[in-house]
C-alpha positions as CSV (number, residue, x, y, z in Angstrom):
1,M,-19.3,13.7,35.1
2,G,-18.5,14.5,31.4
3,T,-19.2,12.9,28.0
4,F,-16.2,11.1,26.3
5,Y,-15.9,9.9,22.7
6,F,-14.6,6.4,22.2
7,R,-13.4,4.0,19.5
8,A,-13.2,0.5,20.4
9,V,-13.1,-3.1,18.8
10,A,-15.8,-5.4,19.6
11,T,-15.5,-9.2,20.0
12,D,-16.7,-9.7,16.4
13,G,-13.8,-7.6,15.2
14,R,-15.8,-4.6,14.1
15,M,-15.1,-1.1,15.2
16,R,-17.6,0.6,17.5
17,S,-17.7,4.3,18.2
18,G,-19.8,6.7,20.1
19,R,-20.2,8.6,23.4
20,L,-20.2,7.4,27.0
21,S,-20.7,9.5,30.1
22,G,-18.1,9.1,33.0
23,D,-16.0,11.0,35.5
24,N,-12.8,10.5,33.8
25,E,-11.1,8.6,30.7
26,K,-10.2,5.6,33.0
27,I,-13.7,5.0,34.3
28,V,-15.0,5.1,30.7
29,T,-12.3,2.8,29.6
30,R,-13.1,0.3,32.4
31,E,-16.8,0.4,31.4
32,L,-16.1,-0.3,27.8
33,R,-14.0,-3.3,28.8
34,K,-17.0,-4.6,31.0
35,Q,-19.1,-4.3,27.8
36,G,-16.7,-6.6,25.9
37,L,-15.1,-3.9,24.1
38,T,-11.3,-3.2,23.5
39,P,-10.8,0.6,23.7
40,V,-8.6,2.1,21.1
41,Y,-9.4,5.9,21.7
42,V,-11.1,7.6,24.7
43,G,-11.1,11.4,24.7
44,A,-13.0,14.5,25.2
45,S,-13.1,15.2,21.5
46,P,-13.7,13.0,18.4
47,Q,-10.6,11.4,17.1
48,G,-10.4,12.0,13.2
49,S,-12.9,10.0,11.4
50,A,-13.8,8.0,14.4
51,L,-17.1,6.7,13.1
52,N,-15.5,5.0,10.2
53,F,-12.2,3.1,10.8
54,K,-9.8,3.3,8.0
55,M,-6.2,2.1,7.8
56,P,-3.9,5.1,7.8
57,T,-2.2,5.7,4.5
58,L,1.5,6.5,5.5
59,G,3.9,8.2,3.3
60,R,7.3,7.0,2.9
61,G,8.7,9.4,5.5
62,R,6.0,8.4,8.1
63,Q,6.8,4.7,7.5
64,R,10.3,5.1,8.1
65,D,9.5,7.0,11.2
66,V,7.4,4.3,12.6
67,L,10.0,1.6,11.7
68,F,12.7,3.7,13.5
69,F,10.4,4.2,16.6
70,T,9.6,0.5,16.7
71,Q,13.4,-0.6,16.4
72,E,14.6,1.9,19.1
73,L,11.8,0.9,21.6
74,S,12.5,-2.8,21.0
75,T,16.2,-2.3,21.6
76,L,15.8,-0.1,24.6
77,L,13.1,-2.3,26.2
78,N,15.1,-5.4,25.8
79,A,18.0,-3.6,27.5
80,G,15.8,-3.3,30.6
81,I,15.2,0.5,30.3
82,P,12.0,1.6,31.7
83,L,9.3,2.5,29.1
84,D,9.1,6.2,29.8
85,R,12.9,6.6,29.7
86,A,12.9,4.5,26.4
87,L,10.4,7.1,25.0
88,A,12.4,10.0,26.1
89,I,15.6,8.5,24.5
90,T,13.8,7.5,21.2
91,A,12.5,11.3,21.1
92,E,16.1,12.5,21.5
93,L,17.4,10.1,18.7
94,T,14.6,11.0,16.3
95,V,15.8,13.1,13.4
96,R,12.6,14.4,12.0
97,S,11.3,17.3,14.2
98,G,7.6,16.6,13.4
99,F,7.9,13.1,14.5
100,R,9.8,13.9,17.6
101,L,6.8,15.9,18.7
102,I,4.6,12.8,18.1
103,V,6.9,10.7,20.4
104,L,6.8,13.5,23.1
105,D,3.1,13.7,23.0
106,V,2.9,9.9,23.4
107,L,5.2,10.2,26.4
108,R,3.1,13.0,27.8
109,V,-0.1,11.0,27.5
110,L,1.6,7.9,29.0
111,K,2.8,10.0,32.1
112,S,-0.7,11.2,32.6
113,G,-1.7,7.7,33.5
114,R,-2.9,6.1,30.4
115,P,-1.6,2.9,28.9
116,L,1.0,3.0,26.0
117,A,-1.6,1.6,23.6
118,D,-4.0,4.4,24.3
119,S,-1.2,6.9,24.1
120,L,-0.3,5.6,20.7
121,A,-4.0,5.5,19.6
122,T,-4.2,9.3,20.0
123,H,-1.9,9.4,16.8
124,A,-3.8,7.1,14.5
125,E,-2.2,8.8,11.4
126,Y,1.0,7.1,12.4
127,F,0.1,4.0,14.3
128,S,-2.5,1.6,12.7
129,E,-5.0,-0.5,14.5
130,L,-2.8,-3.5,14.2
131,Y,0.1,-1.7,15.9
132,V,-2.1,-0.4,18.9
133,N,-3.8,-3.8,19.4
134,M,-0.3,-5.6,19.5
135,V,0.9,-3.1,22.0
136,R,-2.4,-3.5,24.1
137,A,-1.8,-7.3,24.0
138,G,1.9,-6.8,25.1
139,E,0.8,-4.7,28.0
140,A,-1.7,-7.1,29.2
141,S,0.7,-10.1,29.0
142,G,3.5,-8.2,30.5
143,A,5.6,-9.0,27.4
144,L,5.9,-5.5,25.8
145,A,9.5,-6.0,24.8
146,V,8.7,-9.2,22.9
147,V,5.8,-7.5,21.3
148,F,8.1,-4.7,19.9
149,E,10.4,-7.3,18.5
150,R,7.5,-8.8,16.5
151,L,6.4,-5.5,15.4
152,T,9.9,-4.6,14.3
153,E,10.0,-7.7,12.3
154,F,6.6,-6.9,10.8
155,E,7.3,-3.4,9.9
156,R,10.8,-4.3,8.4
157,T,9.6,-7.0,6.2
158,R,6.6,-4.9,5.0
159,D,9.0,-2.1,4.2
160,D,11.5,-4.4,2.5
161,L,8.8,-5.8,0.2
162,R,7.4,-2.3,-0.5
163,N,10.9,-1.0,-1.4
164,Y,11.5,-3.9,-3.7
165,I,8.2,-3.5,-5.7
166,I,9.0,0.4,-6.0
167,S,12.5,-0.2,-7.0
168,S,11.6,-2.8,-9.5
169,M,9.0,-0.6,-11.2
170,I,11.2,2.5,-11.5
171,Y,13.3,1.3,-14.4
172,P,10.3,0.3,-16.6
173,A,8.6,3.7,-15.6
174,L,11.8,5.6,-16.7
175,L,12.2,3.6,-19.8
176,S,8.6,4.5,-21.0
177,L,8.9,8.1,-20.0
178,V,12.2,8.4,-22.1
179,G,10.6,6.6,-24.9
180,I,7.7,8.9,-25.1
181,G,9.8,12.0,-24.7
182,S,12.1,10.9,-27.5
183,I,9.1,10.5,-29.7
184,L,7.7,13.8,-28.9
185,V,10.9,15.5,-29.6
186,L,11.4,13.9,-33.1
187,L,7.7,15.0,-33.9
188,N,7.9,18.4,-32.5
189,F,11.6,19.5,-33.7
190,V,13.3,17.0,-36.0
191,V,10.5,16.2,-38.2
192,P,9.4,20.0,-38.9
193,R,13.0,20.9,-39.9
194,F,13.1,17.9,-42.3
195,A,9.7,18.9,-43.6
196,A,11.2,22.2,-44.8
197,M,13.2,20.4,-47.4
198,F,9.9,19.4,-49.2
199,A,8.0,22.9,-48.7
200,D,9.0,24.4,-52.0
201,S,9.7,21.2,-53.9
202,R,7.5,19.5,-56.5
203,I,8.9,16.1,-55.4
204,K,6.3,13.5,-54.7
205,I,6.4,12.8,-51.0
206,P,6.6,9.1,-50.3
207,L,3.7,7.6,-48.4
208,P,5.7,6.8,-45.0
209,T,7.1,10.3,-45.1
210,Q,3.7,11.8,-45.7
211,I,2.3,9.9,-42.6
212,M,5.2,11.0,-40.5
213,L,4.7,14.7,-41.5
214,T,0.9,14.4,-40.9
215,A,1.6,13.1,-37.4
216,S,4.1,15.9,-36.7
217,Q,1.7,18.6,-37.8
218,F,-1.2,17.1,-35.8
219,V,0.9,16.8,-32.7
220,R,2.3,20.4,-33.0
221,A,-1.2,21.9,-33.8
222,Y,-3.3,20.0,-31.3
223,W,-1.0,19.0,-28.5
224,W,-3.1,21.0,-26.2
225,I,-6.2,18.9,-26.8
226,G,-4.3,15.7,-25.9
227,A,-2.8,17.4,-22.8
228,S,-6.3,18.5,-21.9
229,V,-7.8,15.1,-22.5
230,L,-5.0,13.4,-20.5
231,A,-5.6,15.9,-17.6
232,V,-9.3,15.5,-17.5
233,S,-8.9,11.7,-17.7
234,A,-6.5,11.7,-14.9
235,I,-8.7,13.9,-12.7
236,T,-11.8,11.9,-13.6
237,F,-10.0,8.8,-12.8
238,Q,-8.6,10.0,-9.5
239,V,-12.1,11.3,-8.2
240,Y,-13.9,8.1,-9.4
241,T,-11.4,5.8,-7.7
242,R,-11.9,7.7,-4.5
243,T,-15.5,6.4,-4.4
244,V,-16.4,3.1,-3.1
245,A,-17.7,1.7,-6.3
246,G,-14.8,3.2,-8.3
247,R,-12.1,1.9,-5.8
248,L,-13.6,-1.6,-6.0
249,W,-13.6,-1.4,-9.9
250,W,-10.0,-0.4,-10.0
251,D,-8.8,-2.8,-7.5
252,R,-10.7,-5.7,-9.4
253,T,-9.2,-4.5,-12.7
254,R,-5.6,-4.4,-11.4
255,L,-6.0,-8.0,-10.2
256,G,-7.0,-9.0,-13.8
257,I,-3.7,-7.5,-15.5
258,P,-1.6,-10.3,-16.7
259,L,1.5,-11.0,-14.7
260,L,1.0,-7.8,-12.7
261,G,-2.3,-8.8,-11.2
262,E,-0.8,-12.1,-9.8
263,A,2.1,-10.1,-8.4
264,L,-0.4,-7.6,-6.5
265,R,-2.4,-10.7,-5.3
266,K,0.6,-12.4,-3.9
267,A,1.8,-9.2,-2.3
268,E,-1.7,-8.7,-0.6
269,T,-1.6,-12.4,0.5
270,A,1.8,-11.8,2.1
271,R,0.7,-8.7,3.8
272,F,-2.4,-10.3,5.4
273,A,-0.5,-13.3,6.4
274,R,2.2,-11.3,8.3
275,A,-0.4,-9.3,10.0
276,M,-2.4,-12.4,11.1
277,G,0.6,-14.2,12.2
278,T,1.8,-11.3,14.3
279,L,-1.6,-10.7,15.9
280,I,-2.4,-14.4,16.7
281,A,1.0,-14.9,18.2
282,N,0.1,-12.1,20.6
283,T,-3.2,-13.8,21.6
284,V,-5.5,-11.3,19.7
285,P,-8.7,-13.1,19.0
286,L,-9.0,-14.7,15.6
287,V,-12.1,-12.9,14.4
288,Q,-10.7,-9.5,15.7
289,S,-7.3,-10.3,14.0
290,I,-9.2,-10.9,10.6
291,A,-10.8,-7.4,10.8
292,I,-7.5,-5.7,11.7
293,A,-5.4,-7.6,9.1
294,A,-8.0,-6.9,6.4
295,A,-7.7,-3.1,7.2
296,T,-3.8,-3.3,6.3
297,L,-4.7,-4.5,2.8
298,G,-4.5,-2.1,-0.1
299,N,-6.9,-3.9,-2.2
300,R,-10.4,-3.3,-1.3
301,M,-12.0,-6.3,-3.2
302,I,-9.7,-8.7,-1.2
303,A,-10.3,-6.8,2.0
304,G,-14.0,-6.9,1.5
305,A,-13.9,-10.7,1.1
306,M,-12.5,-11.0,4.6
307,T,-15.8,-10.1,5.9
308,G,-17.2,-13.5,4.8
309,V,-14.0,-15.3,6.3
310,A,-14.7,-13.7,9.6
311,Q,-18.4,-14.8,9.5
312,G,-17.1,-18.3,8.6
313,V,-14.8,-18.3,11.6
314,K,-17.8,-17.2,13.9
315,R,-19.8,-20.1,12.6
316,G,-17.2,-22.5,13.7
317,E,-15.8,-23.4,10.3
318,G,-12.3,-22.6,11.1
319,I,-10.3,-20.2,8.9
320,A,-8.9,-22.4,6.1
321,G,-12.4,-23.2,4.8
322,P,-13.7,-19.7,4.6
323,V,-10.4,-18.5,3.0
324,R,-10.9,-21.3,0.3
325,K,-14.5,-20.1,-0.2
326,A,-13.5,-16.5,-0.6
327,G,-11.2,-17.1,-3.5
328,V,-9.1,-14.1,-3.3
329,F,-6.0,-15.8,-2.2
330,P,-3.9,-18.3,-4.2
331,P,-4.9,-21.7,-3.6
332,L,-1.9,-22.8,-1.7
333,A,-2.9,-20.4,1.1
334,A,-5.9,-22.5,2.2
335,H,-3.9,-25.7,2.2
336,L,-1.2,-24.1,4.4
337,L,-3.9,-22.8,6.8
338,T,-5.4,-26.2,7.0
339,V,-2.1,-27.7,8.1
340,G,-1.9,-24.9,10.7
341,E,-5.1,-25.6,12.1
342,E,-4.5,-29.3,12.2
343,T,-1.2,-28.9,14.0
344,G,-2.3,-26.2,16.4
345,H,0.4,-23.7,15.1
346,L,-1.8,-21.2,13.1
347,D,0.4,-18.2,14.0
348,Q,3.5,-20.1,12.7
349,M,1.8,-21.1,9.5
350,F,0.7,-17.6,8.8
351,H,4.2,-16.5,9.1
352,R,5.5,-19.2,6.9
353,M,2.6,-18.3,4.4
354,A,4.0,-14.7,4.6
355,D,7.6,-15.8,3.8
356,I,6.5,-17.9,0.8
357,Y,4.4,-15.1,-0.8
358,E,6.7,-12.5,-0.1
359,N,9.3,-14.4,-2.1
360,E,6.8,-15.4,-4.8
361,T,5.9,-11.6,-5.1
362,R,9.6,-10.8,-5.8
363,V,9.6,-13.6,-8.3
364,A,6.3,-12.5,-10.0
365,I,7.6,-8.8,-10.0
366,R,10.8,-10.0,-11.7
367,Q,8.7,-11.9,-14.4
368,F,6.6,-8.8,-15.0
369,T,9.5,-6.5,-15.5
370,A,11.3,-9.2,-17.6
371,V,8.5,-9.1,-20.0
372,F,7.6,-5.4,-19.8
373,E,10.8,-4.0,-20.5
374,P,11.5,-5.9,-23.8
375,V,8.0,-4.9,-24.8
376,V,8.5,-1.2,-24.2
377,I,11.9,-1.2,-25.8
378,L,10.5,-3.1,-28.9
379,L,7.5,-0.7,-29.2
380,M,9.6,2.5,-28.7
381,G,12.2,1.0,-31.2
382,I,9.4,0.4,-33.8
383,I,8.1,3.9,-33.5
384,V,11.3,5.7,-33.4
385,G,12.8,3.4,-36.3
386,S,9.6,4.0,-38.4
387,L,10.3,7.7,-38.0
388,I,13.9,7.5,-39.1
389,L,13.0,5.1,-41.9
390,S,10.4,7.7,-43.2
391,M,13.2,10.3,-43.5
392,L,15.5,8.0,-45.2
393,V,12.9,6.9,-47.6
394,A,12.4,10.7,-48.4
395,I,16.1,11.4,-48.6
396,T,16.5,8.4,-51.2
397,S,13.7,9.7,-53.2
398,I,15.4,13.2,-53.5
399,N,18.8,11.7,-54.6
400,D,16.8,9.5,-57.1
401,V,15.3,12.6,-58.8
402,Q,18.5,14.4,-58.7
403,I,20.2,11.5,-60.7
């Protein structure tokens, strides 16, 4: 008999971690299920930060790997290919060598006699809690192919929305960068050469030109102070926002930014609704679904409010009422959920809600960029125009003196 580490989901939706004695992993897994726990990981060594569940943060490459893996398995399983053979084919088709090793390891664990969900859970850095629980539900119901279809849709819609947000913000970011770069080039290289015209002259320098020359001298002499302040501020901000209080403050602050905050709120609503619809459609208990879906959220303030929603559901209040009380989602969300509860099609209503807010997120992002881009152009135009105007005023004053 040995000691095994485990990580499991309780009936209240919370993660439970610890150690349990048993002859092998199967016996430990069976004992956990007798205790009303849904095992996510059982092994001889702790799995990552097992004591504190956290939704893995995937890079763009990993997200694409998971999407490819899900699409391929969905296609192969629906074609009637056995699971082990489907995994082997997926490993062969995988382009990235690092992820191919992950797929092969999942296949190895599966062939050792463990379920696919447990095999995926050994690589929590790739496969989220939602993903593992969906697969577990599919294995229990014998509808694994259907589950992978739903996971494919879930991953694809999430990836599409993420790509849209990123692509929409690239142009405003580049515009700001080019504008700042242009101003720095003018102050560091163009203005100093222009200032040489007045170095040995007794001509009174016009006030706009004097301000421009002073700004140029300050930037050239003390640029390192500005750079140091920016670097220290960036490091301080990064360190602070990694703390619980700092992350909560930053997430709350972002939601308060005009236009952008509303877009972020709608994006989080769409993400939560898509996860809930996918989980409930696969018979995952409602309280457990809330906990898992909350872990997919990027905003800690909204995710924290889901604890109160789960408690309301456990008290028998349904989900629409607690969501309305939480006040973190747009008002329409609670009304949609009320209809979903009344009709008995809560999973469909969550998917409908996700569709609505994914579209509204795109509209909100377009509104933000439609305002932000002209503001940046106007601001940079005023600054650059002021510099050029200061030069013209100085040149005009020289001509007046010569005349």
